[in-house]
C-alpha positions in Angstrom: -25.7 68.6 15.0 -28.8 66.3 13.4 -31.9 68.0 11.6 -34.9 66.1 10.8 -36.3 67.5 6.9 -39.5 67.1 5.4 -39.7 63.7 4.0 -40.9 63.3 0.5 -43.3 60.6 1.2 -44.7 59.5 4.4 -42.5 56.4 5.0 -39.1 58.0 4.4 -37.0 59.6 7.6 -35.1 62.6 6.0 -32.4 64.0 8.3 -29.3 66.0 8.1 -26.3 65.8 9.9 -23.9 69.0 9.7 -20.6 69.6 11.6 -19.9 66.8 14.2 -21.6 64.2 15.0 -22.2 63.4 18.6 -23.6 60.5 20.7 -27.1 62.7 21.2 -27.4 62.5 17.2 -27.1 59.1 16.7 -29.4 58.5 19.8 -32.0 61.0 17.9 -31.7 59.6 14.9 -32.5 56.0 16.3 -35.4 57.1 17.7 -36.8 58.7 15.2 -36.2 55.7 13.0 -38.1 53.4 15.8 -41.3 55.8 15.8 -41.4 55.4 12.0 -41.4 51.9 12.2 -44.3 51.9 14.5 -46.3 54.0 12.1 -44.9 52.4 8.6 -44.8 48.9 7.8 -41.8 49.6 5.5 -39.5 52.5 5.5 -36.6 54.3 3.7 -34.1 56.5 5.1 -32.6 59.8 3.4 -29.3 61.3 5.1 -27.6 64.1 3.9 -24.0 65.0 5.3 -23.3 68.8 5.4 -20.0 70.5 6.5 -18.5 67.4 8.2 -16.3 67.9 10.7 -16.1 64.0 12.2 -17.9 61.8 14.3 -16.7 61.5 18.4 -16.0 57.6 19.7 -18.9 57.8 21.7 -21.1 58.5 18.7 -19.4 55.4 17.0 -20.3 53.2 20.0 -23.7 54.4 20.2 -24.2 53.8 16.7 -22.9 50.2 17.2 -25.5 49.9 20.2 -28.2 51.2 17.7 -27.6 49.3 14.8 -27.5 45.9 16.9 -31.2 46.9 18.3 -32.2 47.0 14.8 -31.3 44.3 13.2 -34.9 42.6 13.9 -36.2 45.1 11.8 -33.7 45.7 9.0 -36.0 43.5 6.5 -38.7 46.5 6.7 -35.9 48.9 5.1 -36.2 49.6 1.3 -34.3 52.3 0.3 -31.4 54.4 2.0 -30.2 57.5 0.4 -27.1 58.9 1.4 -26.2 62.9 0.0 -22.5 63.8 0.9 -19.3 64.6 -0.7 -17.0 63.0 1.9 -15.0 60.7 0.1 -14.3 58.2 2.9 -18.2 58.3 3.7 -19.3 57.4 0.2 -17.0 54.6 -0.4 -18.0 53.1 3.2 -21.6 53.2 2.0 -21.1 51.7 -0.9 -19.1 48.6 0.6 -22.1 48.3 2.8 -24.6 48.2 0.2 -23.0 44.8 -1.2 -23.1 43.3 2.1 -26.4 43.8 2.9 -28.9 41.5 1.4 -31.5 43.3 0.2 -31.4 46.9 1.1 -30.9 49.5 -1.7 -28.4 52.2 -0.5 -27.1 54.6 -3.2 -24.4 57.5 -2.7 -25.6 60.9 -4.5 -23.5 64.0 -4.6 -24.6 67.1 -3.5 -25.5 68.3 -6.9 -27.8 65.0 -7.0 -30.0 66.1 -4.1 -33.3 66.1 -5.8 -32.6 63.1 -7.5 -31.6 61.4 -4.1 -35.2 62.8 -2.7 -36.9 61.6 -5.9 -35.6 58.1 -5.5 -35.9 57.4 -2.2 -39.6 58.2 -2.0 -40.2 55.0 -4.4 -41.3 51.8 -2.5 -39.5 48.7 -3.6 -40.5 45.3 -3.2 -40.0 43.7 -0.2 -37.2 41.1 0.0 -37.7 37.4 -0.8 -36.2 35.3 1.9 -34.5 31.9 1.0 -35.8 28.9 2.2 -34.6 26.5 -0.5 -32.0 23.8 1.2 -28.4 24.6 0.0 -24.9 23.2 1.5 -23.2 24.7 3.9 -21.4 27.9 3.3 -19.3 27.9 6.4 -17.0 25.4 7.5 -14.6 25.2 10.7 -11.1 24.4 10.6 -9.5 22.9 13.5 -6.6 25.0 15.2 -4.0 23.9 17.6 -4.9 26.1 20.3 -8.1 26.2 21.4 -8.4 30.2 22.2 -8.2 30.5 18.2 -11.6 29.5 16.1 -11.0 29.4 13.0 -13.2 29.0 9.8 -13.7 28.9 6.4 -16.5 30.9 4.1 -17.3 28.8 0.7 -20.7 30.1 -0.9 -23.6 31.8 0.5 -24.1 32.0 4.3 -27.8 31.0 5.8 -29.1 30.7 9.1 -27.8 27.1 9.4 -24.4 28.1 9.4 -25.2 30.9 11.8 -26.6 28.2 14.1 -23.6 25.6 13.7 -20.7 28.1 14.4 -22.7 30.4 17.3 -22.5 27.9 20.4 -18.8 26.9 19.2 -17.9 30.5 19.5 -19.8 31.0 22.7 -18.4 27.8 24.1 -14.9 29.2 23.5 -15.2 32.8 24.9 -16.9 31.3 28.0 -14.0 28.9 28.2 -11.1 31.3 27.8 -12.9 34.8 28.0 -10.3 36.5 25.3 -10.0 34.6 21.6 -9.2 34.9 18.5 -10.6 34.3 14.9 -9.3 33.5 11.8 -11.7 33.8 8.9 -10.8 32.0 5.6 -12.7 33.5 2.5 -12.4 31.0 -0.5 -15.8 32.2 -2.2 -18.2 34.7 -1.1 -21.7 35.0 -2.2 -23.5 37.1 0.2 -26.2 35.6 3.0 -29.5 35.2 3.1 -31.9 37.9 5.1 -32.6 35.6 7.8 -29.1 36.0 8.8 -29.7 39.4 9.5 -32.7 38.7 11.6 -31.6 36.1 13.8 -31.4 36.5 17.7 -28.4 34.5 17.6 -26.7 36.5 15.2 -27.4 39.7 17.3 -25.7 37.5 20.5 -22.8 36.4 18.4 -22.1 39.8 17.5 -22.2 41.3 21.1 -20.1 38.5 22.4 -17.6 39.4 19.9 -16.8 42.8 20.9 -16.5 41.7 24.1 -14.3 38.5 23.8 -12.5 38.7 20.6 -9.2 40.3 20.8 -7.7 39.6 17.3 -9.5 39.2 14.0 -7.8 37.7 11.0 -9.9 37.7 7.5 -7.8 35.9 4.6 -8.9 36.4 0.8 -12.2 37.0 -0.1 -13.6 39.9 -3.0 -11.2 42.8 -3.5 -13.9 45.3 -1.3 -13.3 43.1 1.7 -9.4 44.8 2.2 -11.2 48.3 1.9 -13.9 47.6 4.3 -11.3 46.5 6.9 -8.9 49.4 6.2 -12.4 51.6 7.1 -13.4 49.4 10.0 -9.9 48.6 11.7 -9.5 51.9 13.7 -12.7 51.8 15.2 -13.4 48.2 15.8 -13.0 46.8 19.6 -10.3 44.4 18.9 -7.3 44.0 16.6 -8.7 43.7 13.0 -6.3 42.7 9.8 -7.1 41.7 6.1 -4.1 39.3 4.3 -4.7 38.2 1.2 -4.8 34.7 0.1 -1.1 34.1 -1.0 -0.2 35.3 2.6 -2.5 32.8 4.8 0.8 31.6 6.5 1.1 35.2 8.1 -2.4 35.1 9.4 -2.2 32.0 11.0 0.9 33.6 13.0 -0.8 36.8 13.9 -3.3 34.7 15.4 -0.6 33.0 17.1 -1.6 29.3 16.1 -1.9 27.1 13.0 -4.5 24.5 11.6 -4.5 21.3 13.7 
């Protein structure tokens, strides 16, 4: 069940989720956010989780679709305050805060609710998009099986990296329908905000949902393993993380080797 709360500022969407979260709750929240974005140039969100009793599979699917549809607007989101005492939701939110390049996301306990409302009401500075030329942060790895696409992340991902890899992925799943991915994370330094705004990024994610059957990630920062553990049960493909010293196992799991 979802309830809209009085906002602490005109640019804030304040919602309480209680009991079991259903698809209609996700759809209602997405519609309220779209309405607010029509009125305000930049927005923030306050979410309170009360008496959490789980989330339906249909709600997760609707949440994924809504998130993809709102990707072009993510640069207009300033702050997200989450009030919850559910451990795994708080952990997932803290991981997401590390991934998003400019959205300020904070988790508060129920006892800190007043502080959360005060914090989310304060506007933050708009993100500064990176335009300085940099070296590639993503390199393709040739594989012995054309149905497996492998890459290495080494640095900061830019829109140029996405524009380079997206046509290769699209060609792979057009040729083979079901493909597998292996990503080696050597040095993760985040990504430019433009990556989230790109129509090609959104198309690539949608294609991956339909065509990727197995996805291995190797190495990377410590939070990545936890993020994969949380996401794997809900992912539409088989998803596994391997420590860097077990990369050979990851290649065996996707069924090929480097060329």
